[in-house]
DRENPA-3360 file (N, C-alpha, C; in nm, 2 decimals, always signed):
BEGIN
1 = MSDLPAVV = +2.72/+0.54/+0.45/+2.57/+0.54/+0.40/+2.56/+0.57/+0.27 ~ +2.52/+0.51/+0.18/+2.50/+0.53/+0.01/+2.43/+0.70/+0.02 ~ +2.50/+0.78/-0.09/+2.42/+0.91/-0.12/+2.33/+0.91/-0.22 ~ +2.31/+0.76/-0.28/+2.18/+0.76/-0.38/+2.04/+0.81/-0.32 ~ +1.96/+0.80/-0.42/+1.81/+0.83/-0.37/+1.80/+0.73/-0.31 ~ +1.70/+0.70/-0.18/+1.66/+0.63/-0.08/+1.50/+0.57/-0.16 ~ +1.47/+0.45/-0.20/+1.34/+0.43/-0.26/+1.23/+0.42/-0.16 ~ +1.11/+0.43/-0.14/+0.99/+0.41/-0.07/+0.91/+0.35/-0.14;
9 = FDFGGVIT = +0.86/+0.19/-0.11/+0.74/+0.13/-0.18/+0.60/+0.13/-0.10 ~ +0.53/+0.16/-0.15/+0.43/+0.07/-0.08/+0.38/-0.02/-0.14 ~ +0.29/-0.12/-0.08/+0.30/-0.26/-0.12/+0.17/-0.32/-0.22 ~ +0.05/-0.31/-0.13/-0.06/-0.33/-0.22/-0.10/-0.23/-0.32 ~ -0.07/-0.34/-0.48/-0.13/-0.19/-0.56/+0.02/-0.16/-0.62 ~ +0.16/-0.19/-0.57/+0.24/-0.15/-0.62/+0.35/-0.27/-0.65 ~ +0.35/-0.36/-0.58/+0.46/-0.45/-0.55/+0.35/-0.59/-0.56 ~ +0.24/-0.60/-0.55/+0.12/-0.67/-0.59/+0.05/-0.63/-0.66;
17 = SSPFEAFN = -0.07/-0.68/-0.72/-0.14/-0.62/-0.83/-0.26/-0.58/-0.75 ~ -0.33/-0.45/-0.78/-0.43/-0.38/-0.72/-0.53/-0.44/-0.66 ~ -0.58/-0.47/-0.51/-0.73/-0.52/-0.45/-0.80/-0.43/-0.51 ~ -0.77/-0.33/-0.58/-0.90/-0.27/-0.62/-1.00/-0.33/-0.73 ~ -0.89/-0.41/-0.84/-0.92/-0.49/-0.93/-1.02/-0.61/-0.88 ~ -1.00/-0.70/-0.74/-1.07/-0.78/-0.73/-1.19/-0.71/-0.67 ~ -1.20/-0.59/-0.60/-1.33/-0.52/-0.54/-1.41/-0.50/-0.68 ~ -1.34/-0.50/-0.82/-1.46/-0.42/-0.90/-1.52/-0.59/-0.95;
25 = RLEAERGL = -1.43/-0.69/-0.94/-1.51/-0.82/-0.98/-1.62/-0.87/-0.87 ~ -1.60/-0.83/-0.76/-1.67/-0.87/-0.64/-1.82/-0.76/-0.68 ~ -1.82/-0.63/-0.71/-1.91/-0.55/-0.75/-2.00/-0.58/-0.86 ~ -1.93/-0.64/-0.94/-1.98/-0.65/-1.08/-2.07/-0.81/-1.07 ~ -1.99/-0.92/-0.98/-2.08/-1.02/-0.95/-2.19/-0.99/-0.88 ~ -2.21/-0.92/-0.76/-2.31/-0.91/-0.70/-2.42/-0.77/-0.73 ~ -2.37/-0.74/-0.85/-2.45/-0.64/-0.90/-2.48/-0.49/-0.81 ~ -2.32/-0.51/-0.76/-2.33/-0.35/-0.73/-2.27/-0.27/-0.80;
33 = PRDLVRRI = -2.28/-0.11/-0.73/-2.22/-0.03/-0.83/-2.07/-0.05/-0.82 ~ -2.01/+0.00/-0.96/-1.87/+0.03/-0.97/-1.81/+0.05/-0.88 ~ -1.69/+0.05/-0.81/-1.62/+0.14/-0.72/-1.72/+0.16/-0.59 ~ -1.78/+0.07/-0.57/-1.89/+0.10/-0.45/-1.76/+0.11/-0.30 ~ -1.68/-0.02/-0.32/-1.60/+0.00/-0.20/-1.52/+0.16/-0.20 ~ -1.47/+0.16/-0.29/-1.38/+0.32/-0.30/-1.49/+0.38/-0.22 ~ -1.59/+0.39/-0.30/-1.68/+0.52/-0.24/-1.73/+0.50/-0.07 ~ -1.70/+0.39/+0.00/-1.74/+0.38/+0.11/-1.62/+0.41/+0.19;
41 = NATDPDGN = -1.52/+0.38/+0.13/-1.41/+0.45/+0.21/-1.33/+0.56/+0.20 ~ -1.42/+0.67/+0.12/-1.38/+0.77/+0.11/-1.49/+0.85/+0.15 ~ -1.61/+0.80/+0.25/-1.69/+0.87/+0.30/-1.63/+0.91/+0.49 ~ -1.59/+1.01/+0.51/-1.60/+0.96/+0.66/-1.39/+0.92/+0.64 ~ -1.31/+0.98/+0.58/-1.20/+0.89/+0.55/-1.11/+0.89/+0.66 ~ -1.13/+0.97/+0.73/-1.03/+0.95/+0.87/-1.09/+0.86/+1.00 ~ -1.22/+0.88/+0.97/-1.31/+0.78/+1.10/-1.40/+0.67/+1.05 ~ -1.38/+0.64/+0.92/-1.45/+0.53/+0.90/-1.40/+0.41/+0.93;
49 = AWALFERA = -1.47/+0.29/+0.94/-1.45/+0.16/+0.96/-1.31/+0.10/+0.89 ~ -1.26/+0.14/+0.77/-1.12/+0.13/+0.72/-1.03/+0.21/+0.82 ~ -1.04/+0.31/+0.81/-0.94/+0.38/+0.87/-0.92/+0.35/+1.02 ~ -1.02/+0.33/+1.12/-1.01/+0.28/+1.23/-0.91/+0.12/+1.23 ~ -0.98/+0.06/+1.13/-0.92/-0.10/+1.10/-0.73/-0.05/+1.12 ~ -0.72/-0.02/+1.00/-0.58/+0.02/+0.94/-0.52/+0.08/+1.04 ~ -0.56/+0.17/+1.15/-0.49/+0.21/+1.26/-0.48/+0.13/+1.38 ~ -0.52/+0.01/+1.37/-0.54/-0.12/+1.46/-0.67/-0.08/+1.60;
57 = EIDAERFD = -0.75/+0.03/+1.56/-0.81/+0.07/+1.65/-0.96/-0.01/+1.70 ~ -0.96/-0.12/+1.55/-1.11/-0.23/+1.61/-1.03/-0.37/+1.54 ~ -1.11/-0.40/+1.59/-1.09/-0.59/+1.54/-1.17/-0.59/+1.40 ~ -1.13/-0.74/+1.33/-1.19/-0.78/+1.25/-1.30/-0.79/+1.25 ~ -1.41/-0.84/+1.36/-1.52/-0.86/+1.38/-1.57/-0.72/+1.36 ~ -1.55/-0.64/+1.47/-1.60/-0.46/+1.46/-1.61/-0.44/+1.33 ~ -1.50/-0.44/+1.25/-1.45/-0.38/+1.10/-1.58/-0.44/+1.03 ~ -1.62/-0.58/+1.03/-1.71/-0.65/+0.95/-1.86/-0.59/+0.97;
65 = ALFAEEAR = -1.90/-0.54/+1.08/-2.02/-0.50/+1.11/-2.02/-0.33/+1.11 ~ -1.92/-0.24/+1.09/-1.93/-0.11/+1.12/-1.92/-0.10/+0.91 ~ -1.82/-0.15/+0.88/-1.86/-0.15/+0.71/-1.95/-0.21/+0.65 ~ -2.03/-0.31/+0.69/-2.14/-0.30/+0.63/-2.29/-0.23/+0.66 ~ -2.23/-0.15/+0.80/-2.36/-0.04/+0.82/-2.34/+0.09/+0.74 ~ -2.19/+0.09/+0.70/-2.18/+0.24/+0.58/-2.21/+0.24/+0.45 ~ -2.17/+0.03/+0.42/-2.27/+0.02/+0.28/-2.41/+0.04/+0.30 ~ -2.48/+0.01/+0.38/-2.65/+0.00/+0.44/-2.68/+0.16/+0.40;
73 = NLGHELRG = -2.58/+0.25/+0.46/-2.61/+0.39/+0.47/-2.59/+0.44/+0.33 ~ -2.55/+0.38/+0.23/-2.54/+0.42/+0.08/-2.66/+0.32/+0.04 ~ -2.73/+0.23/+0.08/-2.86/+0.18/+0.01/-2.75/+0.01/-0.04 ~ -2.72/-0.02/+0.01/-2.66/-0.14/-0.06/-2.59/-0.28/+0.07 ~ -2.61/-0.39/+0.03/-2.57/-0.48/+0.15/-2.42/-0.53/+0.10 ~ -2.34/-0.49/+0.17/-2.17/-0.56/+0.15/-2.11/-0.58/+0.34 ~ -2.04/-0.69/+0.34/-1.99/-0.69/+0.47/-1.85/-0.69/+0.46 ~ -1.79/-0.61/+0.56/-1.64/-0.60/+0.55/-1.58/-0.73/+0.53;
81 = ADVLALLA = -1.63/-0.85/+0.62/-1.55/-0.99/+0.59/-1.54/-0.99/+0.45 ~ -1.65/-1.02/+0.36/-1.60/-1.01/+0.21/-1.53/-0.92/+0.14 ~ -1.49/-0.84/+0.20/-1.40/-0.73/+0.12/-1.27/-0.74/+0.17 ~ -1.22/-0.78/+0.31/-1.09/-0.82/+0.33/-1.02/-0.96/+0.31 ~ -1.13/-1.04/+0.25/-1.11/-1.15/+0.17/-1.06/-1.12/+0.02 ~ -1.08/-0.99/+0.00/-1.02/-0.99/-0.13/-0.86/-0.89/-0.15 ~ -0.78/-0.89/-0.04/-0.70/-0.75/+0.01/-0.54/-0.85/-0.05 ~ -0.54/-0.97/-0.04/-0.42/-0.98/-0.09/-0.38/-1.01/-0.26;
89 = GDIRPRMV = -0.33/-0.92/-0.28/-0.31/-0.90/-0.50/-0.19/-1.05/-0.47 ~ -0.15/-1.02/-0.61/-0.08/-1.12/-0.67/+0.08/-1.06/-0.68 ~ +0.21/-1.10/-0.61/+0.31/-1.05/-0.59/+0.39/-1.01/-0.78 ~ +0.41/-0.93/-0.76/+0.47/-0.89/-0.94/+0.59/-0.91/-0.93 ~ +0.66/-1.04/-1.00/+0.80/-1.08/-1.01/+0.89/-0.94/-1.07 ~ +0.87/-0.84/-1.15/+0.94/-0.78/-1.21/+0.97/-0.65/-1.10 ~ +0.90/-0.64/-1.02/+0.89/-0.52/-0.91/+0.99/-0.59/-0.79 ~ +1.00/-0.70/-0.76/+1.07/-0.78/-0.68/+1.22/-0.77/-0.74;
97 = AAIDLLKQ = +1.20/-0.83/-0.89/+1.38/-0.78/-0.93/+1.42/-0.69/-0.94 ~ +1.31/-0.58/-0.99/+1.38/-0.41/-0.91/+1.44/-0.40/-0.80 ~ +1.33/-0.46/-0.69/+1.38/-0.41/-0.59/+1.55/-0.46/-0.51 ~ +1.53/-0.60/-0.58/+1.72/-0.66/-0.56/+1.80/-0.60/-0.66 ~ +1.80/-0.54/-0.77/+1.84/-0.45/-0.84/+1.88/-0.34/-0.73 ~ +1.79/-0.26/-0.71/+1.82/-0.11/-0.66/+1.91/-0.17/-0.53 ~ +1.86/-0.24/-0.47/+1.96/-0.27/-0.34/+2.09/-0.34/-0.37 ~ +2.12/-0.40/-0.46/+2.28/-0.41/-0.51/+2.34/-0.26/-0.55;
105 = RGHRLGCL = +2.24/-0.19/-0.62/+2.31/-0.05/-0.62/+2.35/+0.02/-0.50 ~ +2.29/-0.02/-0.39/+2.32/+0.05/-0.30/+2.21/+0.14/-0.22 ~ +2.10/+0.15/-0.33/+1.98/+0.25/-0.22/+1.95/+0.19/-0.13 ~ +1.89/+0.25/+0.01/+1.86/+0.26/+0.06/+1.66/+0.22/+0.03 ~ +1.64/+0.13/+0.10/+1.46/+0.07/+0.06/+1.37/+0.08/+0.19 ~ +1.27/+0.10/+0.14/+1.17/+0.10/+0.26/+1.06/+0.08/+0.21 ~ +0.97/+0.02/+0.29/+0.79/+0.01/+0.26/+0.72/+0.09/+0.37 ~ +0.62/+0.16/+0.33/+0.54/+0.21/+0.39/+0.42/+0.17/+0.35;
113 = TNNVPTGL = +0.32/+0.13/+0.44/+0.21/+0.01/+0.41/+0.09/+0.07/+0.47 ~ -0.04/+0.09/+0.47/-0.15/+0.08/+0.53/-0.21/-0.03/+0.51 ~ -0.22/-0.10/+0.64/-0.28/-0.27/+0.65/-0.36/-0.26/+0.75 ~ -0.42/-0.41/+0.79/-0.51/-0.40/+0.88/-0.46/-0.56/+0.95 ~ -0.47/-0.57/+1.10/-0.45/-0.67/+1.15/-0.56/-0.78/+1.16 ~ -0.54/-0.81/+1.03/-0.61/-0.95/+1.00/-0.53/-1.05/+0.94 ~ -0.57/-1.17/+0.91/-0.52/-1.28/+0.81/-0.35/-1.30/+0.90 ~ -0.29/-1.31/+0.78/-0.15/-1.36/+0.82/-0.05/-1.26/+0.78;
121 = GAQMSPTA = +0.08/-1.22/+0.84/+0.15/-1.15/+0.79/+0.12/-1.05/+0.76 ~ +0.20/-0.91/+0.73/+0.22/-0.78/+0.69/+0.09/-0.76/+0.57 ~ +0.06/-0.84/+0.48/-0.02/-0.79/+0.39/-0.16/-0.89/+0.44 ~ -0.21/-0.90/+0.51/-0.32/-1.00/+0.54/-0.36/-1.11/+0.50 ~ -0.26/-1.19/+0.43/-0.23/-1.35/+0.35/-0.34/-1.43/+0.40 ~ -0.43/-1.50/+0.36/-0.49/-1.58/+0.36/-0.47/-1.73/+0.43 ~ -0.30/-1.72/+0.37/-0.24/-1.92/+0.37/-0.08/-1.85/+0.40 ~ -0.05/-1.96/+0.49/+0.06/-1.95/+0.53/+0.21/-1.93/+0.43;
129 = ERAAAVAG = +0.17/-1.99/+0.31/+0.22/-1.99/+0.18/+0.24/-1.88/+0.13 ~ +0.12/-1.79/+0.12/+0.10/-1.63/+0.06/+0.22/-1.56/+0.21 ~ +0.15/-1.59/+0.32/+0.24/-1.52/+0.40/+0.38/-1.52/+0.41 ~ +0.42/-1.65/+0.38/+0.56/-1.69/+0.38/+0.61/-1.56/+0.24 ~ +0.58/-1.57/+0.14/+0.62/-1.51/+0.04/+0.61/-1.37/+0.02 ~ +0.53/-1.33/+0.09/+0.51/-1.15/+0.13/+0.67/-1.15/+0.20 ~ +0.66/-1.23/+0.35/+0.77/-1.21/+0.42/+0.92/-1.20/+0.35 ~ +0.92/-1.29/+0.25/+1.03/-1.27/+0.17/+1.04/-1.15/+0.11;
137 = VMARFDHV = +0.95/-1.07/+0.04/+0.96/-0.95/+0.01/+1.01/-0.89/+0.08 ~ +0.95/-0.85/+0.23/+0.93/-0.76/+0.31/+1.09/-0.75/+0.37 ~ +1.16/-0.88/+0.39/+1.31/-0.89/+0.41/+1.38/-0.81/+0.32 ~ +1.35/-0.78/+0.21/+1.47/-0.73/+0.13/+1.49/-0.55/+0.19 ~ +1.38/-0.52/+0.27/+1.38/-0.36/+0.29/+1.46/-0.31/+0.42 ~ +1.54/-0.23/+0.40/+1.59/-0.20/+0.52/+1.49/-0.10/+0.67 ~ +1.38/-0.07/+0.63/+1.28/-0.05/+0.67/+1.12/-0.05/+0.67 ~ +1.06/-0.12/+0.75/+0.93/-0.12/+0.72/+0.81/-0.04/+0.81;
145 = VESSKVGV = +0.74/+0.06/+0.78/+0.65/+0.05/+0.87/+0.50/+0.05/+0.81 ~ +0.44/-0.02/+0.91/+0.30/-0.05/+0.89/+0.19/+0.01/+1.00 ~ +0.10/+0.05/+0.94/-0.01/+0.17/+0.96/-0.04/+0.09/+1.08 ~ -0.11/-0.05/+1.10/-0.13/-0.10/+1.22/-0.07/-0.15/+1.34 ~ +0.05/-0.12/+1.33/+0.14/-0.13/+1.40/+0.19/+0.01/+1.47 ~ +0.19/+0.13/+1.39/+0.20/+0.22/+1.48/+0.12/+0.34/+1.47 ~ -0.03/+0.27/+1.44/-0.13/+0.35/+1.49/-0.17/+0.46/+1.39 ~ -0.08/+0.49/+1.29/-0.10/+0.58/+1.21/-0.10/+0.56/+1.08;
153 = RKPDPRIY = -0.18/+0.61/+1.00/-0.20/+0.55/+0.83/-0.18/+0.69/+0.74 ~ -0.15/+0.65/+0.64/-0.14/+0.72/+0.51/-0.29/+0.78/+0.49 ~ -0.32/+0.87/+0.48/-0.20/+0.99/+0.39/-0.18/+1.10/+0.52 ~ -0.18/+1.04/+0.66/-0.12/+1.14/+0.76/+0.04/+1.14/+0.73 ~ +0.10/+1.28/+0.73/+0.24/+1.32/+0.72/+0.31/+1.27/+0.83 ~ +0.28/+1.25/+0.90/+0.35/+1.18/+1.02/+0.38/+1.01/+0.98 ~ +0.36/+0.94/+0.94/+0.39/+0.82/+0.86/+0.52/+0.82/+0.78 ~ +0.49/+0.92/+0.72/+0.62/+0.93/+0.61/+0.73/+0.99/+0.65;
161 = AMVCTGLG = +0.73/+1.06/+0.76/+0.83/+1.11/+0.83/+0.90/+1.00/+0.92 ~ +0.81/+0.88/+0.95/+0.82/+0.78/+1.00/+0.95/+0.68/+0.94 ~ +0.93/+0.66/+0.84/+1.00/+0.60/+0.74/+1.09/+0.65/+0.66 ~ +1.15/+0.76/+0.66/+1.25/+0.84/+0.64/+1.34/+0.84/+0.73 ~ +1.28/+0.87/+0.88/+1.37/+0.84/+0.99/+1.41/+0.70/+0.99 ~ +1.36/+0.60/+0.94/+1.42/+0.48/+1.01/+1.50/+0.43/+0.92 ~ +1.51/+0.53/+0.77/+1.59/+0.49/+0.67/+1.70/+0.57/+0.71 ~ +1.72/+0.70/+0.77/+1.82/+0.77/+0.82/+1.83/+0.89/+0.68;
169 = VEPEQCVY = +1.71/+0.93/+0.62/+1.70/+0.97/+0.54/+1.62/+1.13/+0.55 ~ +1.65/+1.25/+0.47/+1.53/+1.32/+0.46/+1.45/+1.29/+0.37 ~ +1.33/+1.33/+0.38/+1.20/+1.33/+0.25/+1.28/+1.35/+0.13 ~ +1.37/+1.49/+0.08/+1.40/+1.52/-0.07/+1.51/+1.44/-0.08 ~ +1.53/+1.30/-0.02/+1.64/+1.20/-0.06/+1.57/+1.08/-0.09 ~ +1.43/+1.08/-0.10/+1.36/+0.94/-0.14/+1.27/+0.99/-0.25 ~ +1.24/+0.86/-0.37/+1.14/+0.87/-0.43/+1.04/+0.75/-0.36 ~ +0.92/+0.79/-0.40/+0.83/+0.75/-0.32/+0.72/+0.68/-0.42;
177 = LDDLGINC = +0.66/+0.54/-0.47/+0.56/+0.48/-0.50/+0.46/+0.44/-0.43 ~ +0.35/+0.50/-0.49/+0.21/+0.45/-0.43/+0.09/+0.45/-0.55 ~ +0.00/+0.37/-0.52/-0.11/+0.35/-0.64/-0.23/+0.45/-0.63 ~ -0.21/+0.51/-0.48/-0.33/+0.64/-0.48/-0.27/+0.79/-0.44 ~ -0.35/+0.83/-0.55/-0.29/+0.99/-0.56/-0.31/+1.04/-0.43 ~ -0.37/+1.04/-0.34/-0.40/+1.07/-0.23/-0.32/+1.01/-0.08 ~ -0.25/+0.93/-0.15/-0.11/+0.91/-0.07/+0.04/+0.97/-0.15 ~ +0.02/+1.02/-0.27/+0.12/+1.07/-0.31/+0.14/+1.18/-0.25;
185 = KPAAALGM = +0.04/+1.26/-0.21/+0.04/+1.43/-0.23/+0.10/+1.45/-0.10 ~ +0.07/+1.39/+0.01/+0.14/+1.46/+0.12/+0.31/+1.42/+0.10 ~ +0.34/+1.27/+0.05/+0.47/+1.26/+0.03/+0.55/+1.38/-0.08 ~ +0.49/+1.40/-0.18/+0.54/+1.51/-0.23/+0.56/+1.63/-0.17 ~ +0.44/+1.70/-0.07/+0.41/+1.80/-0.01/+0.56/+1.79/+0.10 ~ +0.59/+1.68/+0.13/+0.72/+1.70/+0.22/+0.84/+1.68/+0.15 ~ +0.86/+1.69/+0.06/+0.98/+1.68/-0.07/+1.00/+1.53/-0.15 ~ +0.93/+1.45/-0.12/+0.98/+1.31/-0.18/+0.92/+1.37/-0.33;
193 = RAIKVTAE = +1.00/+1.28/-0.40/+0.93/+1.27/-0.55/+0.86/+1.18/-0.54 ~ +0.72/+1.20/-0.59/+0.62/+1.10/-0.54/+0.58/+1.05/-0.70 ~ +0.56/+0.89/-0.73/+0.51/+0.83/-0.83/+0.40/+0.76/-0.84 ~ +0.30/+0.79/-0.89/+0.15/+0.76/-0.88/+0.13/+0.63/-0.98 ~ +0.12/+0.50/-0.91/+0.16/+0.39/-1.00/+0.02/+0.35/-1.05 ~ -0.01/+0.37/-1.19/-0.13/+0.31/-1.24/-0.09/+0.16/-1.33 ~ +0.04/+0.09/-1.35/+0.05/+0.01/-1.42/+0.19/-0.06/-1.39 ~ +0.25/-0.17/-1.39/+0.38/-0.23/-1.34/+0.49/-0.14/-1.44;
201 = DQALTDLE = +0.46/-0.15/-1.57/+0.54/-0.09/-1.65/+0.57/+0.06/-1.66 ~ +0.47/+0.13/-1.63/+0.47/+0.27/-1.60/+0.52/+0.30/-1.48 ~ +0.53/+0.21/-1.37/+0.59/+0.25/-1.24/+0.74/+0.23/-1.27 ~ +0.78/+0.13/-1.32/+0.91/+0.10/-1.35/+0.99/+0.20/-1.42 ~ +0.92/+0.22/-1.52/+0.98/+0.32/-1.68/+1.00/+0.48/-1.58 ~ +0.88/+0.50/-1.50/+0.93/+0.68/-1.41/+1.01/+0.62/-1.29 ~ +1.04/+0.50/-1.24/+1.15/+0.50/-1.14/+1.29/+0.55/-1.23 ~ +1.29/+0.44/-1.33/+1.43/+0.48/-1.39/+1.44/+0.61/-1.42;
209 = QALDLAPG = +1.32/+0.70/-1.48/+1.37/+0.86/-1.46/+1.37/+0.92/-1.34 ~ +1.33/+0.86/-1.27/+1.37/+0.94/-1.14/+1.51/+0.90/-1.10 ~ +1.56/+0.81/-1.10/+1.68/+0.78/-1.06/+1.81/+0.78/-1.15 ~ +1.77/+0.82/-1.26/+1.85/+0.84/-1.40/+1.91/+0.73/-1.44 ~ +1.81/+0.67/-1.46/+1.89/+0.50/-1.48/+1.82/+0.48/-1.64 ~ +1.92/+0.43/-1.71/+1.90/+0.39/-1.86/+1.77/+0.33/-1.89 ~ +1.71/+0.34/-1.96/+1.57/+0.26/-2.00/+1.59/+0.14/-2.02 ~ +1.51/+0.03/-1.95/+1.51/-0.11/-1.98/+1.59/-0.18/-1.85;
217 = TL = +1.65/-0.06/-1.77/+1.75/-0.13/-1.66/+1.67/-0.20/-1.55 ~ +1.52/-0.13/-1.51/+1.48/-0.22/-1.40/+1.37/-0.30/-1.47;
% end
């Protein structure tokens, strides 16, 4: 096995554009407060509708109703189904090219994603074409851990241990990329080198630095 660092990617917001951008557009279109979806999901983060759905403890119909109830409790009307329709971001070609280059160099590659059992495939795709494109990216990884399949979701430390075990590495041998700081913190606490992704260029630059690659390699 290669002694190069393993690299573990979140999917949404890292390999694809962030769904939060779509959430903000929806909020603006409906005259809702900016970041309302984030606020709802931050309320009772381990037991709310989103958490239950990402652990596959409820189905899409129940999520729709529970999420709407949570929004109503904050004084707003927003169905869960409307949010689910926005989950699939656009795949970032440069991130996929970086994955291919890292694989060629011999790095072990993992994907650690919180997802929900709706739509098509691992990233809740609305069409078969989109699901096939996502599957093509997923096939590049040596190991994939999906919250809705294992019943554990980030930021639970157990799910980070799962991806390390699947890759056959220790956390200290991993670089981890995620667009949410709350998900980076437990990775760093376990010993991973965590990179919070705010933009594609920033993510690739930080990854080059973490892997001691020359600028522009990725």
